[in-house]
C-alpha positions in Angstrom: 45.0 226.2 25.9 45.4 225.1 22.0 43.2 222.3 22.7 41.0 224.4 24.4 40.3 226.5 21.1 40.0 223.7 18.7 37.7 221.7 20.9 35.4 225.3 21.0 35.8 225.1 17.2 34.9 221.6 16.5 31.7 222.2 19.0 31.2 225.2 17.0 30.7 223.1 13.6 28.8 220.9 15.0 26.4 223.5 16.4 26.4 225.5 13.2 25.6 222.1 10.7 22.8 221.1 13.1 20.9 224.2 12.3 21.6 225.4 8.8 20.2 222.4 7.3 21.7 221.4 3.7 24.1 219.2 2.1 27.3 217.5 3.2 29.7 218.3 0.3 30.5 222.2 1.6 31.7 220.6 5.0 33.8 218.3 2.8 35.1 221.0 0.6 36.0 223.1 3.7 37.6 220.3 5.9 39.9 220.0 2.5 40.5 223.6 2.0 41.4 224.2 6.0 43.6 221.1 5.7 45.7 222.0 2.8 45.9 225.8 4.7 47.0 224.4 8.4 50.1 222.2 6.1 50.7 225.4 4.1 50.7 227.9 7.3 52.8 225.6 8.9 55.3 225.0 6.4 55.6 228.6 4.5 54.5 231.3 7.1 57.1 232.3 9.6 55.4 233.1 13.0 58.0 234.3 15.2 58.7 238.2 16.1 55.5 239.4 15.2 53.6 240.8 18.4 50.3 239.9 17.4 50.8 236.3 16.3 52.9 236.1 19.5 49.7 235.9 21.5 48.7 232.7 22.9 45.3 232.6 20.6 47.7 232.7 17.7 50.2 229.9 18.9 47.5 227.8 16.7 47.3 228.0 12.9 43.9 229.8 12.5 43.5 227.4 9.7 43.7 224.6 12.3 40.8 226.0 14.2 38.8 226.0 10.6 39.7 222.4 9.8 38.4 221.9 13.5 35.0 223.6 12.8 34.7 222.0 9.4 34.9 218.4 11.1 32.7 218.8 13.6 30.2 219.8 10.5 31.3 216.6 8.4 30.9 215.0 11.8 27.1 216.1 12.5 26.5 215.2 8.5 28.2 211.7 8.7 25.4 210.8 11.7 22.5 212.2 9.7 20.5 208.8 9.1 20.8 207.5 5.2 18.4 204.7 5.7 18.9 202.1 3.0 17.2 198.3 3.3 20.2 197.0 5.3 18.3 199.5 8.1 15.7 198.2 10.0 14.1 201.5 10.0 13.7 201.4 6.3 11.1 198.4 7.1 8.5 200.6 9.0 5.3 200.3 7.0 2.0 198.8 7.4 3.1 195.6 6.5 3.8 193.1 9.6 7.2 191.7 9.7 9.1 189.3 11.3 12.7 189.9 12.9 15.3 188.3 15.1 17.4 190.6 17.3 19.3 190.9 20.9 18.2 192.8 23.8 21.0 195.0 24.5 19.7 197.0 27.2 18.6 197.2 30.7 14.7 196.5 30.5 12.5 199.0 32.2 8.9 198.7 33.5 6.7 201.5 33.0 3.1 201.4 34.1 1.7 198.5 32.2 4.4 198.0 29.7 8.1 196.3 29.6 10.5 198.5 27.6 13.8 197.5 25.9 16.2 198.5 22.9 16.8 195.6 20.7 19.6 195.4 17.9 18.0 194.1 14.8 20.3 190.8 13.4 17.6 189.7 10.5 14.4 190.5 9.1 11.9 188.5 6.8 9.2 190.4 4.9 7.0 187.8 3.0 9.0 184.9 2.1 12.9 187.0 2.0 15.1 187.0 5.0 18.2 189.2 5.2 20.4 190.7 7.7 19.7 194.3 8.9 21.3 197.0 11.0 20.0 199.4 13.5 18.3 199.5 17.0 14.6 199.4 18.0 12.6 200.2 20.9 10.7 197.2 21.9 7.5 197.5 24.4 6.0 194.1 25.6 3.3 193.7 28.5 4.3 194.6 31.9 6.0 191.9 33.7 7.0 190.2 30.6 10.2 188.1 31.7 13.0 189.9 29.4 16.5 190.1 30.2 19.8 191.7 28.5 21.2 189.1 26.1 18.2 187.3 24.7 17.9 186.7 21.4 14.1 187.0 20.4 11.9 186.3 17.3 9.5 189.3 17.1 6.5 189.7 14.5 4.1 192.7 14.4 4.4 196.1 13.1 7.6 198.3 12.6 6.8 202.2 13.7 8.9 204.8 12.3 10.4 207.2 14.8 11.5 209.6 12.1 9.6 213.1 11.0 9.6 214.4 7.7 9.1 217.4 9.4 11.4 217.6 12.0 15.1 216.9 12.2 16.3 213.6 14.5 17.5 215.6 16.6 14.4 216.6 18.6 13.6 213.0 19.3 15.1 211.5 22.4 15.3 208.1 20.8 16.4 209.1 17.3 19.4 211.3 19.4 20.5 207.7 20.4 20.5 206.2 16.8 17.2 204.4 17.5 14.6 205.1 14.6 11.9 202.7 15.0 9.6 201.3 17.5 8.0 197.4 17.9 4.8 197.5 20.3 3.2 194.4 21.8 4.6 191.9 18.6 4.2 188.2 19.0 7.8 187.5 20.7 9.8 183.7 20.7 12.7 183.6 22.8 15.4 181.9 20.6 18.3 181.9 23.2 19.2 183.4 26.7 22.3 184.9 27.9 23.8 185.9 24.0 25.4 189.1 25.1 28.5 190.4 26.5 29.3 188.7 29.8 30.7 192.0 31.3 27.4 193.6 30.7 25.2 190.6 31.3 26.9 190.7 35.1 26.6 194.5 35.1 22.7 194.1 34.6 22.2 191.2 36.8 24.0 193.2 39.5 22.0 196.3 39.0 18.8 193.8 39.3 20.2 192.0 42.5 20.9 195.7 44.2 17.3 197.0 42.9 15.8 193.9 44.7 18.2 194.5 47.6 16.8 197.9 48.0 13.1 197.2 47.8 13.4 194.3 50.5 15.2 196.3 53.2 13.7 199.8 52.3 9.6 200.4 52.5 8.1 201.8 49.6 8.2 204.7 48.1 11.5 205.3 49.8 13.1 202.3 48.1 12.2 204.0 44.6 13.7 206.9 45.5 17.0 205.4 46.4 16.7 202.8 43.4 16.4 206.0 41.1 19.3 207.9 43.2 21.6 205.1 43.1 20.8 203.0 40.1 18.9 205.4 37.9 15.8 203.0 38.0 13.2 205.7 38.3 10.0 204.1 36.6 8.7 202.9 39.6 8.3 206.1 41.3 4.6 207.1 41.7 3.4 209.7 39.5 2.4 212.2 42.3 5.9 212.0 43.8 7.6 212.5 40.6 4.9 215.8 40.0 6.2 217.0 43.5 10.0 216.9 42.7 8.8 218.5 39.5 6.6 221.1 40.5 9.2 222.6 43.3 12.8 222.3 41.0 14.3 219.5 42.2 13.4 216.9 39.7 17.7 216.3 39.4 17.5 214.7 42.8 15.4 211.8 41.5 17.7 211.1 38.8 21.3 210.1 37.9 23.4 213.4 37.4 26.8 214.6 37.6 26.5 215.7 41.5 25.7 212.0 42.4 28.3 210.9 40.3 30.9 213.3 41.8 29.8 212.0 45.1 30.3 208.3 44.4 33.5 209.0 42.5 34.5 210.6 46.0 33.8 207.7 48.0 35.5 205.4 45.6 38.5 207.2 45.8 38.5 207.4 49.5 38.0 203.7 49.9 41.0 202.9 47.0 43.1 204.9 48.9 42.8 202.9 51.9 43.1 199.6 50.1 45.9 200.1 47.4 49.0 201.9 47.0 48.7 205.2 45.0 49.1 203.8 41.5 46.6 201.0 42.2 43.9 203.0 43.8 44.2 205.5 40.8 43.5 202.4 38.5 40.6 201.0 40.9 39.0 204.2 40.9 39.0 204.7 36.9 37.6 201.4 36.5 35.0 201.2 39.6 33.6 204.6 37.9 33.5 203.5 34.6 31.8 200.2 35.5 29.0 202.4 37.7 28.6 204.1 34.5 27.6 201.2 32.2 25.5 200.1 35.5 23.6 203.3 35.4 22.9 203.4 32.1 25.4 205.9 30.6 23.3 209.3 30.2 24.9 212.4 29.2 25.5 214.0 32.7 26.7 210.7 34.0 29.1 210.2 31.1 30.5 213.8 31.5 30.8 213.6 35.4 32.7 210.3 34.8 35.3 211.3 32.0 36.0 214.4 34.0 36.9 212.2 37.5 38.9 209.8 35.2 40.8 212.5 33.8 41.4 214.1 37.3 43.0 211.0 38.5 46.1 210.4 36.6 46.8 213.9 36.4 46.7 214.1 40.3 49.1 211.0 40.6 51.3 212.1 38.1 51.6 215.6 39.4 49.3 217.6 36.8 47.2 220.4 37.7 43.8 219.8 35.9 42.1 223.2 34.9 38.5 222.1 35.1 36.8 224.5 32.3 39.6 223.1 29.7 38.8 219.8 31.2 34.8 220.1 30.4 35.0 221.5 27.2 37.4 218.7 26.3 34.8 216.2 27.4 31.9 217.8 25.6 34.2 217.9 22.5 34.8 214.1 22.9 31.1 213.2 23.6 29.9 214.9 20.7 32.6 213.7 18.4 30.8 210.2 19.4 27.4 211.1 19.5 27.1 214.7 17.7 23.1 214.5 18.6 23.8 215.1 22.0 24.2 218.6 21.6 20.6 218.7 21.4 19.8 216.7 24.4 18.5 217.7 27.7 20.4 215.9 30.0 23.4 217.0 28.2 22.5 220.7 28.1 21.7 221.2 31.5 24.7 219.1 33.2 27.1 221.0 30.7 25.7 224.5 31.6 25.6 223.9 35.3 28.8 222.6 35.4 30.1 225.5 33.4 28.8 228.0 35.4 29.9 226.6 38.7 33.5 226.2 37.3 33.6 230.0 36.2 31.0 231.8 38.3 31.4 230.7 41.8 34.8 231.8 42.8 34.5 235.6 41.3 31.3 236.0 43.0 31.9 234.2 46.3 35.3 236.7 46.2 33.2 239.4 45.1 30.9 239.0 48.3 33.7 238.1 50.3 35.1 241.4 49.5 31.8 243.4 50.3 31.3 241.6 54.1 35.0 242.3 55.0 34.3 246.0 55.7 31.4 245.2 57.8 32.2 241.7 59.2 35.2 240.2 61.0 37.4 237.3 59.2 35.7 234.8 62.4 32.4 235.8 61.4 33.2 235.7 57.1 34.5 232.0 58.0 31.6 230.8 60.1 29.4 232.1 57.6 31.3 230.6 54.2 29.7 227.1 54.0 26.3 228.7 54.0 27.5 231.2 51.6 29.0 228.8 49.3 25.9 226.3 49.6 23.7 229.3 48.5 25.7 230.9 45.9 26.6 227.5 44.1 22.8 226.6 44.3 21.8 229.9 42.8 24.9 229.9 40.1 23.8 226.3 38.6 19.8 227.1 38.7 20.5 230.3 37.0 22.7 228.6 34.2 20.1 226.2 33.3 17.5 228.1 33.4 16.8 229.0 30.0 16.5 224.9 29.6 14.5 224.3 32.0 11.9 227.2 30.9 11.5 225.4 27.8 10.7 222.0 29.7 8.1 223.8 32.0 7.2 227.3 31.7 6.5 228.3 35.3 8.9 229.8 38.2 8.2 228.2 41.4 9.7 230.4 44.5 10.6 227.0 46.3 12.9 226.1 44.2 15.8 227.5 45.8 14.9 226.5 49.7 13.9 223.1 48.3 17.5 222.5 46.8 18.9 224.3 49.8 17.2 221.9 52.3 17.8 218.4 50.0 21.3 219.0 48.6 22.9 219.2 51.9 21.7 215.6 53.5 22.2 214.1 49.8 25.8 213.1 50.3 25.0 211.1 53.6 21.8 209.5 52.0 23.5 208.1 49.1 26.7 206.9 51.4 24.3 205.3 53.7 22.2 204.1 51.0 24.7 202.8 48.9 26.3 201.2 51.9 23.1 199.3 52.6 22.7 198.6 49.0 26.1 196.4 49.0 26.0 194.9 52.2 22.6 193.7 51.2 24.0 192.2 48.5 25.7 189.5 50.9 24.4 190.3 54.3 20.7 190.9 54.0 20.3 191.4 57.7 22.8 194.1 58.1 21.9 195.4 54.7 18.5 196.1 56.4 19.7 197.6 59.6 21.9 199.9 57.5 18.2 200.7 55.6 16.5 201.6 58.5 19.5 204.4 59.1 19.0 205.5 55.7 15.1 205.5 55.3 14.4 208.5 57.5 16.9 210.7 55.2 14.6 209.3 51.9 11.4 209.9 53.8 12.5 213.6 54.7 13.1 214.2 50.9 9.6 213.0 49.9 8.4 215.0 52.3 10.1 218.5 51.5 9.0 217.6 47.9 5.8 217.2 48.8 5.4 220.1 51.4 6.8 222.4 48.8 5.7 221.2 45.5 2.0 221.0 46.5 1.7 224.2 47.8 -0.7 226.7 46.6 0.1 229.9 44.6 4.1 228.8 44.0 4.0 228.5 40.5 4.2 231.8 38.4 3.7 231.4 34.9 6.7 232.9 32.8 5.8 235.2 30.0 6.2 234.0 25.9 9.9 235.2 24.9 11.6 235.2 28.7 13.4 232.0 27.3 15.0 234.0 24.9 15.8 236.9 27.3 17.2 234.2 30.0 19.4 232.2 27.1 20.8 235.9 26.2 21.7 236.9 29.9 23.2 233.3 30.6 25.3 233.3 27.5 26.8 236.7 28.4 27.5 236.0 31.9 29.4 232.7 30.9 31.0 234.3 28.2 32.5 236.9 30.5 33.1 235.0 33.5 34.8 232.1 31.3 36.8 235.3 29.3 38.4 236.3 32.5 39.2 232.8 33.8 41.0 232.0 30.5 42.8 235.5 30.8 43.7 234.5 34.3 45.2 231.5 33.2 47.2 233.1 30.8 48.6 235.1 33.0 49.7 232.8 35.3 51.2 230.9 33.2 48.8 227.7 33.0 47.3 228.3 30.0 49.5 225.6 27.8 48.9 222.8 30.3 
């Protein structure tokens, strides 16, 4: 329980600091004062014997919560870009520059372009050359021969991604510490394979896996499987992307926490069959970590991977994992690494959905079961329970993420629920068959094609469902202005209520201090 409140205070400090513009020194002063208060409170203030201070929350010095809050504010302020001549973004101007840098990402193919992230090493402006830091987005013509670890010399114009009228949190690339872009420069390859051997091997495996998928499954189903398993969604046709978006199942074609949960479960089951309990846990954690790196490390993926990795050793050592505590701790750890993630759409969707599933599903199912037990027998309720679980889970997740989805698309589609219910039941089997086909296809192409043929009907079914639901006339209703705030208040109130209920229940059961 103490770690829960400290993590929440830290997250609150980041949130307040991101909303309230100003200098960093007030946060530093608050941090210094609160740390001093923590020391004095621990050393000088007796806490035993007072009925109020004996409650779980007050086992933590209030000054410690204030210190965590101030630390969150300081962490956000420290991340705010303060560009100097040592940063590559400093040189974004009309003047043509030359710079050397290494490709540090998996090159992505978009219509007419090859996109990659380059870590700058040196820059030449006129006759002056110096070392620089920072990353930039590089856009080259489509099909350009580019690989992770390539050291390039680029000559062209550097564009800034920072807008003085809006904070860096509003830019997708800026939230990842990338503040400049270079488009279609002159390129000279200076060196190949200069990056990390581990990352090079992972990216090479990703490319081979993608090639195996495309060789054994017809297009566009191959593009769908590549997006689901590898996060390479840029080859999906625009009409399919729009169909998945229109019917509210766009998360199907992206690497999400649900995908990672399925993959993690399959990995854990395999590890238990191959190794002893201790070795199985280590194998599962390493496999989940490598898969997270393989698919690009999006916030939803990282969240699910960390929570899964925390659960494995806890299970091995006989410790009960409290999902709510784990979720808040993971959020705090991710925001400590990058506080800008608080404003990332993927981060918000993943954590809101997960928080809703953790806190709301069981109470809702319990309330529904209480209502049904008066009218139906236990056997009938047991038969209906899987369907009820599926419906409640889907509705809860959709409800919790709705305020964010409204900001992205101010339309409501009545096809969202049936489309989700139709697709979610086959996704585990689809990923298992598709993943097995991909792995086998890397070593035995003929066997991979056989398994790919078994996975193809499921992929085609997903595309057909999206097209049928997504392009029906009259399914979308425009949401009135201001609805986002109303739904946000309702969701916040529901999540707060059910979270408090769960925390109170844990405290009564004696699990709060685990």
